C-alpha positions, 0 to 999 in steps of 0.5 A: 499485478505482481509488480505490487512488490515494486511499489510497496515496502516495509521498513522498520525505520518508517511507520514502525515497519508497517507496509507503506507505499515506497518513498512515502509514509502512507501505510497501505492500511490507510489506503484500504481503509479509505477504499473500504469507507467508500472513497473513490480512487480519485478522491484518495488521489486528491487527498494524497497528491504524492500517490499514483493510481498504480500505488492504489492498485498495488495496495489492492493487489497486496490485500488480495495476496494477504486475503489468500491466507499465504505468507507474503514476504517483503524485503526489509529495508534499513 
């Protein structure tokens, strides 16, 4: 899923520049923490009604990219 870049952003004015789902203040780390704690995608979507399944998949794709230990550049928005 290369389109994760279309769904995620890092903006210094939002959540101190942490990677978030675009148009939200929901950090990718929160989604990953919820998945790691055993919550299902449906439970997360119910907890965060502004999210879509594609946002969760983009978060996982981003995490996989980071796990490959490569530098990943996100465009900064200001």
